[in-house]
C-alpha positions as CSV (number, residue, x, y, z in Angstrom):
1,M,125.4,215.1,-167.0
2,F,121.9,216.5,-167.7
3,S,123.3,220.1,-167.5
4,V,126.1,219.3,-170.0
5,I,123.6,217.7,-172.5
6,K,121.2,220.7,-172.0
7,R,124.0,223.2,-172.7
8,F,125.1,221.3,-175.8
9,L,121.6,221.1,-177.2
10,I,120.2,224.6,-176.5
11,G,123.3,226.7,-175.7
12,Q,124.4,228.9,-172.8
13,P,121.8,230.9,-170.9
14,L,121.1,234.5,-172.0
15,K,120.8,237.5,-169.7
16,S,117.5,239.1,-169.3
17,N,118.9,242.4,-170.8
18,E,119.7,240.6,-174.0
19,L,116.0,240.2,-174.9
20,G,116.2,243.0,-177.4
21,E,118.8,241.0,-179.4
22,Q,116.2,238.2,-179.8
23,K,113.9,240.4,-182.1
24,L,113.3,239.5,-185.7
25,N,113.9,241.5,-188.8
26,K,111.5,241.3,-191.7
27,K,113.5,238.6,-193.6
28,K,113.8,236.3,-190.7
29,A,110.2,236.9,-189.6
30,L,108.9,236.1,-193.1
31,A,110.7,232.8,-192.9
32,I,109.7,231.8,-189.4
33,L,106.2,233.1,-189.3
34,S,105.1,232.5,-192.9
35,S,106.3,228.9,-193.2
36,D,102.9,227.5,-192.3
37,A,101.0,229.6,-194.8
38,L,103.6,229.1,-197.6
39,S,103.8,225.4,-197.0
40,S,100.0,225.0,-197.5
41,V,100.5,225.3,-201.2
42,A,101.9,221.8,-201.0
43,Y,98.6,220.3,-199.8
44,G,95.9,223.0,-200.4
45,P,95.5,222.3,-204.1
46,E,95.5,218.6,-203.4
47,Q,92.6,219.0,-200.9
48,I,90.6,220.6,-203.7
49,L,91.3,217.7,-206.1
50,L,90.5,215.1,-203.5
51,V,86.9,216.5,-203.4
52,L,86.5,216.9,-207.2
53,I,87.8,213.4,-207.9
54,T,84.7,212.0,-206.2
55,V,82.8,213.1,-209.4
56,S,85.4,212.5,-212.1
57,A,88.7,213.8,-213.5
58,A,86.6,215.9,-215.9
59,A,85.7,218.1,-212.9
60,Y,89.3,219.2,-212.4
61,W,88.8,222.4,-214.4
62,Y,86.7,223.7,-211.4
63,T,90.0,224.1,-209.5
64,I,90.6,227.3,-211.4
65,P,87.4,229.2,-210.3
66,I,87.8,227.7,-206.8
67,A,91.4,228.9,-206.6
68,I,90.3,232.4,-207.6
69,G,87.8,232.3,-204.7
70,V,90.5,231.2,-202.3
71,L,92.8,234.1,-203.5
72,F,90.0,236.6,-203.1
73,L,89.5,235.4,-199.5
74,L,93.3,235.6,-199.0
75,V,93.3,239.3,-200.0
76,A,90.4,240.0,-197.6
77,L,92.2,238.3,-194.8
78,I,95.5,240.1,-195.5
79,L,93.9,243.5,-195.5
80,S,91.9,242.7,-192.4
81,Y,94.8,241.5,-190.4
82,Q,96.9,244.4,-191.5
83,Q,94.4,246.6,-189.7
84,I,94.6,244.4,-186.6
85,I,98.4,244.8,-186.5
86,Y,98.1,248.6,-186.3
87,A,95.1,248.6,-184.0
88,Y,96.7,246.1,-181.6
89,P,100.5,246.6,-181.9
90,H,101.3,244.6,-178.8
91,G,100.1,241.4,-180.4
92,G,97.5,238.9,-179.2
93,G,95.7,238.7,-182.5
94,A,92.2,237.3,-182.5
95,Y,92.2,236.6,-178.8
96,V,92.9,240.2,-177.8
97,V,90.6,241.7,-180.5
98,S,87.7,239.5,-179.6
99,K,88.1,239.9,-175.8
100,E,88.2,243.7,-175.9
101,N,85.4,244.2,-178.4
102,L,83.1,241.2,-178.2
103,G,83.5,240.2,-174.5
104,M,85.6,237.7,-172.6
105,N,83.8,234.5,-173.8
106,A,84.3,235.5,-177.4
107,G,88.0,236.1,-176.7
108,L,88.3,232.7,-175.0
109,F,86.6,231.0,-177.9
110,A,89.1,232.7,-180.3
111,G,92.0,231.9,-178.0
112,G,91.0,228.3,-177.4
113,S,90.4,227.7,-181.1
114,L,93.9,229.1,-182.0
115,L,95.6,227.1,-179.2
116,V,94.1,223.9,-180.6
117,D,94.7,225.0,-184.2
118,Y,98.4,225.6,-183.6
119,I,98.8,222.1,-182.2
120,L,96.9,220.6,-185.1
121,T,98.8,222.8,-187.6
122,V,102.1,221.5,-186.4
123,A,100.8,217.9,-186.4
124,V,99.6,218.2,-190.0
125,S,102.8,219.9,-191.1
126,I,105.0,217.2,-189.6
127,S,102.7,214.6,-191.2
128,A,102.8,216.3,-194.6
129,G,106.6,216.7,-194.4
130,T,106.9,213.0,-193.6
131,D,104.7,212.1,-196.5
132,A,107.0,214.2,-198.8
133,I,110.0,212.3,-197.6
134,T,108.3,208.9,-198.0
135,S,107.1,209.9,-201.5
136,A,110.7,210.4,-202.6
137,F,111.9,207.3,-200.7
138,P,109.0,204.8,-200.6
139,H,111.0,202.2,-198.6
140,L,110.7,204.6,-195.6
141,H,106.9,204.2,-195.4
142,P,107.1,201.7,-192.4
143,Y,109.0,204.3,-190.4
144,T,106.5,207.2,-190.7
145,V,105.9,207.6,-186.9
146,V,109.6,207.4,-186.0
147,I,110.5,210.0,-188.7
148,A,107.7,212.3,-187.5
149,I,108.8,212.1,-183.9
150,V,112.5,212.8,-184.8
151,L,111.4,215.9,-186.7
152,V,109.3,217.1,-183.7
153,I,112.3,216.8,-181.4
154,F,114.6,218.5,-183.9
155,I,112.3,221.5,-184.3
156,T,111.7,221.7,-180.5
157,I,115.4,221.9,-179.9
158,L,115.8,224.6,-182.5
159,N,113.1,226.7,-180.9
160,L,114.5,226.2,-177.4
161,R,117.7,227.7,-178.6
162,G,115.9,231.0,-179.1
163,I,113.8,232.6,-181.8
164,T,116.7,234.5,-183.5
165,E,118.9,231.5,-183.8
166,S,116.1,229.2,-185.0
167,A,115.1,231.9,-187.5
168,S,118.6,232.2,-188.8
169,I,118.7,228.4,-189.4
170,L,115.2,228.0,-190.8
171,A,115.3,231.0,-193.2
172,Y,117.5,229.2,-195.7
173,P,115.2,226.2,-196.4
174,V,112.1,228.4,-196.5
175,Y,113.6,230.8,-199.1
176,L,115.1,227.8,-200.9
177,F,111.6,226.3,-201.1
178,V,110.2,229.5,-202.5
179,L,112.9,229.6,-205.1
180,A,112.4,226.0,-206.0
181,L,108.6,226.5,-206.4
182,F,109.2,229.6,-208.6
183,I,111.5,227.5,-210.8
184,L,109.0,224.7,-211.0
185,I,106.1,227.1,-211.8
186,G,108.3,229.0,-214.3
187,V,109.5,225.9,-216.1
188,G,106.0,224.4,-216.1
189,L,104.5,227.5,-217.6
190,Y,107.3,227.6,-220.2
191,N,106.5,224.0,-221.2
192,I,102.9,224.9,-221.5
193,V,103.5,228.0,-223.6
194,T,105.9,226.2,-225.9
195,G,103.5,223.3,-226.4
196,N,105.6,220.7,-224.6
197,V,102.6,219.7,-222.5
198,S,99.7,218.1,-224.3
199,A,96.3,220.0,-224.0
200,E,94.6,216.6,-224.0
201,L,95.8,216.0,-220.4
202,H,93.1,218.3,-219.0
203,T,89.5,219.1,-219.6
204,P,88.9,222.5,-221.1
205,I,87.4,225.2,-218.7
206,G,83.6,225.3,-219.0
207,T,83.2,221.6,-220.0
208,P,79.8,220.4,-218.6
209,V,80.4,217.7,-215.9
210,A,77.7,215.3,-214.9
211,G,77.1,214.9,-211.1
212,I,78.6,218.2,-210.1
213,S,76.7,220.2,-207.5
214,L,76.9,223.4,-205.5
215,F,77.3,221.4,-202.3
216,L,80.4,219.6,-203.7
217,L,81.9,222.9,-205.1
218,L,81.5,224.5,-201.7
219,R,83.1,221.6,-200.1
220,A,86.1,221.8,-202.5
221,F,86.3,225.6,-201.8
222,S,86.4,225.0,-198.1
223,S,89.1,222.4,-198.5
224,G,91.2,224.7,-200.6
225,S,90.7,227.4,-197.9
226,S,92.9,225.3,-195.7
227,A,95.8,226.9,-197.5
228,L,95.1,230.1,-195.6
229,T,95.8,228.7,-192.2
230,G,98.7,230.6,-190.6
231,V,97.8,234.0,-192.1
232,E,97.0,235.2,-188.5
233,A,100.3,234.1,-187.0
234,I,102.1,237.5,-187.7
235,S,99.4,239.5,-185.8
236,N,100.0,237.2,-182.8
237,A,103.7,237.6,-182.9
238,I,104.2,241.4,-183.2
239,P,106.3,241.6,-180.0
240,N,108.9,239.4,-181.7
241,F,109.6,242.1,-184.4
242,E,112.3,244.7,-184.3
243,D,111.2,248.3,-183.9
244,S,109.0,249.6,-185.3
245,A,107.2,246.4,-184.8
246,P,103.8,247.1,-186.3
247,K,105.3,248.6,-189.5
248,N,107.7,245.6,-189.9
249,A,104.9,243.1,-189.2
250,S,102.6,244.8,-191.7
251,K,105.2,244.6,-194.5
252,T,106.0,241.0,-193.6
253,L,102.3,240.2,-193.8
254,M,102.0,241.8,-197.3
255,A,105.1,239.9,-198.5
256,M,103.7,236.6,-197.2
257,G,100.3,237.2,-198.9
258,L,101.9,238.0,-202.2
259,L,104.2,234.9,-202.1
260,L,101.3,232.7,-201.1
261,A,99.0,234.0,-203.8
262,I,101.7,233.4,-206.6
263,L,102.7,229.9,-205.4
264,F,99.1,228.7,-204.7
265,A,97.9,229.9,-208.1
266,G,100.9,228.5,-209.9
267,V,100.6,225.0,-208.3
268,V,96.8,224.9,-209.0
269,Y,97.2,225.9,-212.6
270,L,100.0,223.3,-213.3
271,A,98.0,220.6,-211.5
272,Y,95.0,221.4,-213.7
273,Y,96.9,221.7,-217.0
274,Y,99.0,218.5,-216.4
275,G,95.8,216.6,-215.5
276,I,97.3,215.6,-212.1
277,S,95.1,213.3,-209.9
278,P,95.8,212.8,-206.2
279,K,97.5,209.5,-205.3
280,E,97.8,207.8,-201.9
281,K,101.6,207.5,-201.9
282,E,102.6,210.5,-204.0
283,T,101.8,214.1,-203.5
284,V,100.5,216.5,-206.1
285,V,103.6,218.6,-206.0
286,S,105.7,215.4,-206.5
287,Q,103.7,214.5,-209.6
288,I,104.0,218.0,-211.0
289,A,107.8,218.0,-210.4
290,A,108.1,214.6,-212.0
291,S,106.1,215.7,-215.0
292,T,108.1,218.9,-215.4
293,F,111.7,217.6,-214.8
294,G,111.4,213.9,-214.7
295,R,112.9,212.1,-211.6
296,N,116.2,213.8,-211.9
297,F,118.3,216.0,-209.7
298,M,115.8,218.9,-209.9
299,Y,112.9,216.7,-208.9
300,Y,114.7,215.7,-205.7
301,I,115.5,219.4,-205.0
302,I,111.8,220.1,-205.3
303,Q,110.9,217.2,-203.0
304,G,113.6,218.0,-200.6
305,T,112.7,221.7,-200.2
306,T,108.9,220.8,-200.0
307,A,109.6,218.3,-197.3
308,M,111.7,220.9,-195.4
309,I,109.0,223.6,-195.7
310,L,106.3,221.2,-194.6
311,V,108.3,220.3,-191.6
312,L,109.4,223.8,-190.9
313,A,105.8,225.0,-191.2
314,A,105.5,223.6,-187.8
315,N,107.7,226.4,-186.7
316,T,104.9,228.9,-187.1
317,G,103.0,227.0,-184.4
318,Y,106.1,226.9,-182.3
319,S,106.4,230.7,-182.6
320,A,102.7,231.7,-182.2
321,F,101.5,229.1,-179.6
322,P,103.8,230.2,-176.7
323,L,102.9,233.9,-177.3
324,L,99.2,233.2,-177.3
325,A,99.6,231.0,-174.2
326,V,101.4,234.0,-172.5
327,N,98.4,236.3,-173.2
328,L,96.0,233.7,-171.8
329,A,98.2,233.0,-168.8
330,K,98.5,236.7,-168.0
331,D,94.7,236.8,-167.8
332,K,94.9,233.7,-165.5
333,F,93.0,231.4,-167.9
334,I,95.9,228.9,-168.2
335,A,98.8,228.0,-166.0
336,R,101.2,230.8,-165.1
337,M,104.2,228.6,-166.0
338,F,103.6,229.6,-169.7
339,T,104.7,233.2,-168.8
340,I,108.2,232.1,-167.7
341,R,111.1,232.6,-170.1
342,G,113.7,229.9,-170.4
343,D,117.5,230.0,-170.6
344,R,117.4,231.4,-174.1
345,L,114.7,233.9,-173.4
346,G,112.0,232.0,-175.2
347,Y,108.8,230.8,-173.5
348,S,110.2,227.3,-173.2
349,N,107.3,225.8,-171.2
350,G,104.9,226.6,-174.1
351,I,107.4,225.0,-176.5
352,I,107.9,221.9,-174.5
353,F,104.1,221.5,-173.9
354,L,103.5,221.8,-177.6
355,A,106.2,219.2,-178.4
356,V,104.8,216.6,-175.9
357,T,101.3,217.1,-177.2
358,L,102.5,216.6,-180.8
359,I,104.3,213.4,-180.1
360,L,101.2,212.0,-178.4
361,L,99.1,213.0,-181.4
362,I,101.6,211.4,-183.9
363,I,101.6,208.2,-181.9
364,L,97.8,208.2,-181.5
365,F,97.2,208.7,-185.3
366,K,100.2,206.7,-186.3
367,G,101.7,209.6,-188.2
368,K,98.6,210.0,-190.5
369,T,97.2,213.3,-189.3
370,E,96.1,214.6,-192.7
371,H,92.4,213.9,-191.9
372,L,92.8,216.5,-189.2
373,I,93.0,219.2,-191.9
374,P,89.3,220.0,-191.9
375,L,89.3,220.1,-188.1
376,Y,92.2,222.6,-187.8
377,A,91.0,224.6,-190.8
378,V,87.5,225.2,-189.3
379,G,89.3,225.9,-186.0
380,V,91.2,228.8,-187.5
381,F,88.2,230.3,-189.4
382,I,86.4,230.6,-186.0
383,P,89.0,233.1,-184.7
384,F,89.2,234.7,-188.2
385,T,85.4,235.5,-188.0
386,L,85.6,236.6,-184.4
387,A,88.6,238.9,-185.0
388,Q,87.0,240.6,-188.0
389,T,83.7,241.0,-186.2
390,G,85.5,242.5,-183.2
391,M,87.2,245.0,-185.5
392,L,83.8,246.0,-186.9
393,V,82.6,246.7,-183.3
394,K,85.8,248.7,-182.7
395,W,85.4,251.0,-185.7
396,I,81.7,251.6,-185.1
397,R,82.4,252.4,-181.4
398,E,85.5,254.6,-181.9
399,K,84.9,256.1,-185.4
400,P,88.5,257.1,-186.1
401,E,89.6,259.0,-189.2
402,G,88.8,256.9,-192.3
403,W,86.8,254.4,-190.3
404,I,84.3,253.7,-193.2
405,V,87.1,252.2,-195.3
406,K,88.4,250.2,-192.4
407,L,84.9,249.1,-191.5
408,T,84.3,247.9,-195.1
409,I,87.5,245.9,-195.2
410,N,86.7,244.1,-192.0
411,L,83.1,243.7,-193.0
412,V,84.2,241.8,-196.1
413,G,86.7,239.8,-194.1
414,A,84.1,238.9,-191.5
415,F,81.5,237.9,-194.0
416,M,83.9,235.7,-196.0
417,S,85.4,234.1,-192.9
418,F,81.9,233.4,-191.6
419,T,80.8,232.0,-194.9
420,V,83.8,229.6,-195.1
421,M,83.3,228.6,-191.5
422,M,79.6,227.7,-192.2
423,I,80.6,225.9,-195.4
424,F,83.0,223.7,-193.3
425,F,80.2,222.9,-190.9
426,I,77.6,222.2,-193.6
427,T,79.8,220.2,-196.0
428,K,82.1,218.5,-193.6
429,F,80.1,218.2,-190.4
430,G,81.1,214.5,-190.0
431,Q,84.7,215.6,-189.7
432,V,84.4,218.8,-187.7
433,W,81.5,218.2,-185.4
434,S,83.9,217.6,-182.5
435,V,84.7,221.3,-182.5
436,L,81.2,222.0,-181.1
437,I,82.1,219.8,-178.1
438,F,85.7,220.4,-177.3
439,L,85.7,224.2,-177.9
440,P,83.0,224.9,-175.2
441,L,84.8,222.4,-173.0
442,I,88.1,224.3,-173.4
443,V,86.3,227.6,-172.5
444,F,84.8,226.0,-169.5
445,I,88.3,224.8,-168.4
446,F,89.6,228.3,-168.9
447,H,86.9,229.7,-166.5
448,Q,87.7,227.0,-163.9
449,I,91.4,227.9,-164.0
450,K,90.5,231.6,-163.6
451,K,88.2,230.8,-160.8
452,H,91.0,228.9,-159.0
453,Y,93.5,231.7,-159.4
454,E,91.0,234.2,-158.1
455,A,90.2,232.0,-155.1
456,V,93.9,231.5,-154.3
457,G,94.5,235.3,-154.5
458,E,91.6,236.0,-152.3
459,Q,92.8,233.6,-149.7
460,L,96.4,234.8,-149.8
461,R,95.7,238.5,-149.4
462,I,96.3,239.6,-145.8
463,T,93.5,242.2,-146.0
464,T,90.8,239.6,-146.8
465,C,92.2,236.4,-145.3
466,E,91.0,235.1,-142.0
467,P,93.4,236.0,-139.1
468,A,96.0,233.3,-138.4
469,I,95.4,231.3,-135.3
470,P,98.3,231.8,-132.9
471,I,100.6,228.8,-132.4
472,E,101.3,228.0,-128.7
473,G,103.6,225.1,-129.2
474,N,104.8,222.4,-131.6
475,V,104.7,218.6,-131.5
476,M,107.3,216.9,-133.7
477,I,106.5,213.4,-135.1
478,V,109.5,211.6,-136.6
479,P,108.7,208.3,-138.5
480,V,111.7,206.0,-138.1
481,A,112.5,202.8,-139.9
482,G,115.5,201.7,-137.8
483,I,118.5,203.0,-135.8
484,T,120.6,204.6,-138.5
485,H,122.5,207.8,-139.2
486,V,119.6,209.0,-141.2
487,V,117.3,208.8,-138.2
488,E,120.0,210.3,-136.0
489,N,120.4,213.3,-138.3
490,S,116.6,213.9,-138.3
491,L,116.4,213.7,-134.5
492,N,119.3,216.1,-134.1
493,Y,117.5,218.5,-136.4
494,A,114.3,218.1,-134.4
495,K,116.1,218.9,-131.2
496,S,117.7,222.0,-132.7
497,L,114.2,223.4,-133.3
498,S,113.4,223.2,-129.6
499,P,109.9,221.7,-130.0
500,D,107.7,221.0,-126.9
501,Q,107.6,217.3,-127.6
502,I,109.4,214.9,-130.0
503,I,107.7,211.6,-130.7
504,A,109.4,208.9,-132.8
505,V,107.0,206.5,-134.5
506,Y,108.0,203.0,-135.6
507,V,105.6,200.8,-137.6
508,A,106.3,197.1,-137.1
509,F,104.9,194.2,-139.1
510,E,105.8,191.5,-136.5
511,R,105.3,191.6,-132.7
512,D,108.8,190.3,-132.0
513,A,110.4,193.0,-134.2
514,E,108.3,195.6,-132.3
515,K,109.6,194.5,-128.9
516,Q,113.2,194.2,-130.1
517,F,113.1,197.7,-131.6
518,E,111.7,199.2,-128.3
519,E,114.6,197.7,-126.4
520,K,117.2,199.0,-128.8
521,W,115.6,202.4,-128.9
522,N,115.5,202.8,-125.1
523,N,119.3,202.1,-125.0
524,W,120.0,204.5,-127.9
525,Q,117.6,207.4,-127.4
526,P,116.1,207.1,-123.9
527,D,115.1,210.8,-123.8
528,I,112.9,210.7,-126.9
529,R,109.5,209.0,-126.6
530,L,109.0,206.1,-129.0
531,V,105.5,205.0,-130.1
532,T,105.4,201.6,-131.9
533,L,102.5,200.7,-134.1
534,H,101.7,197.2,-135.3
535,S,100.5,196.9,-138.9
536,Q,98.7,193.6,-139.7
537,Y,98.5,194.4,-143.4
538,R,102.1,195.6,-143.8
539,S,101.0,199.2,-144.4
540,I,103.2,202.0,-143.1
541,V,101.0,204.9,-144.1
542,Q,97.6,203.8,-142.7
543,P,98.6,203.3,-139.0
544,L,100.9,206.3,-139.2
545,T,98.1,208.6,-140.4
546,K,95.7,207.3,-137.7
547,F,98.3,208.1,-135.1
548,I,98.9,211.6,-136.5
549,D,95.1,212.2,-136.4
550,T,95.0,211.3,-132.7
551,V,97.9,213.6,-131.9
552,E,96.4,216.5,-134.0
553,N,93.1,216.3,-132.2
554,K,94.8,216.6,-128.8
555,A,97.2,219.3,-130.0
556,A,94.3,221.4,-131.4
557,E,92.9,221.7,-127.9
558,S,96.0,223.7,-126.8
559,N,96.6,225.5,-130.2
560,F,99.6,223.3,-130.7
561,R,100.9,222.6,-134.3
562,V,101.9,219.1,-135.4
563,T,105.0,218.7,-137.6
564,V,105.9,215.5,-139.3
565,L,109.7,215.3,-139.8
566,I,110.5,212.6,-142.4
567,P,114.0,211.2,-142.6
568,Q,115.3,210.5,-146.1
569,F,118.7,209.4,-147.4
570,I,119.9,210.7,-150.8
571,P,122.1,208.3,-152.8
572,K,125.3,209.8,-154.3
573,K,124.1,209.0,-157.8
574,S,120.5,209.8,-158.9
575,W,120.0,206.5,-160.7
576,Q,120.6,204.6,-157.4
577,N,117.2,205.8,-156.2
578,I,115.4,203.1,-158.2
579,L,117.2,200.5,-155.9
580,H,115.3,201.8,-152.8
581,N,111.6,201.6,-151.9
582,Q,111.2,205.4,-151.4
583,S,108.9,205.0,-148.4
584,S,109.7,208.5,-147.3
585,L,108.3,209.9,-150.5
586,L,105.2,207.8,-150.1
587,I,104.6,209.1,-146.6
588,R,105.1,212.7,-147.8
589,A,102.7,212.2,-150.7
590,F,99.9,211.0,-148.3
591,L,100.5,213.7,-145.7
592,L,101.2,216.8,-147.8
593,Y,97.6,217.8,-148.5
594,R,96.4,217.4,-145.0
595,R,95.1,220.7,-143.5
596,D,97.1,222.2,-140.5
597,L,99.8,219.6,-140.7
598,I,103.4,220.6,-141.5
599,V,105.4,218.0,-143.4
600,T,109.2,218.4,-143.7
601,T,111.8,216.2,-145.2
602,V,115.3,216.0,-143.6
603,P,117.8,214.7,-146.2
604,Y,120.9,212.7,-145.4
605,H,123.3,212.6,-148.3
606,L,125.3,209.4,-148.7
607,K,129.0,209.9,-149.6
608,K,129.6,206.7,-151.6
């Protein structure tokens, strides 16, 4: 049944040699890898207004110079990451750049920041998409968490079907959003030019505003910079591109930067000219669309496509998170399971891990994850800064042709990224201080995982491992719960292995039951020694483990090995397991991690 549902949801498995068919062309890559950055125009301008409104609506004209600053930062990042794409064509982005040029710890800080950032990015995207839906349909507000979880499951299934198939589906709503925003901006500008929008709705640029301060402007600028999260995703996902991958990735990055700049600038300008103020239950884009078209068909088109792009922005995280996890796993800093490709040739373990984490976040924050925006924004500017600094070191060390120009580009990128990162810490310390705790903790965990893998490798290598102690014989212990076909099956298997001794062990709770079982056993299996143990506190595991300890101590004197053979019956239908006490699994769980003890389960399958 599970297999049928799985095939229906994610499709038939693909052969390993079909991996080349799972590469992205530029159009699909732009949709699937740029959705996060493009979607930020739906909340980036709003974050600026949320800061300025603390002074007064008269301060809204500052959104224009702040937006210009954000666009300048965007240009610096696009040019910088374009150089990273060509310098590191195998992907890895900030993690690989930082690791190779600044050292392992710098790479781990970059990698850890991005892992957390992708999780938070998807959480915020889903939350923002849910807000867009509930803005258009207010009666859905009570179901925010349920809607968000359904959206996570939907996107997870899409990505488990494979990157090419998910890109084919997701490309349409992404490009529809871009078209809808272009129409909104175009009609809005036309209304402004033709005088259909009153100039009294906004404060003229340059108007003095009481209470404004540099600190507040820097805070608004850092909030607006949250629109630039996702810019690095393309450099991480170069292996997903068709040949030649670096060239296609570079063109996609430039196209994304151009679209982001136009859409961000257009939304900021319309919000300023229309005098839009942020509202708790209606987004800025919703207000602009309502002011431009009224609440008609076009308004719902805008809201619908905005909701879709905000939800699908999560797909950037779904695309980049597994690839970054693969790089970390190859270096043994996280679990190796992240390197395994699933049925559809995607890194399904990374996708599933991301989905489970997201659902937990949504439930924990009750679907209101928007206050995580500063946290994930500062999280992404840390790897921005480390990546650009790493490129500086690379150019100074290698001095390739034209390295001065390259150095200058990355120097500007590093300086601006560092500046924005420090602005976040200074102006929003109360919201981002936790980064200073959990990021070093994540790096510490990385090192502990690496240490574990190295220790395992050292112990498993024949050349360095201690010589194995020769086994002179084997004692087989069979815990029995009664005289049944299950026990008979296990005893027959034990006899087939020709051990030196077979000991059946029965744990009784009552003295009378103990004597009765001994009599029945002697009549049924007189050739196999039975040891009965009385348990005063009705525990099976405790007396059994004490007996095994005694046998092990004696067996060790003669270099004998002890094997515990656990009988277990398997019901015909899996759901029937809940009707049984699973004592065999309990015994196995207690014995499995004991040194020098072999634990084996002998299944007996029921037929009805």
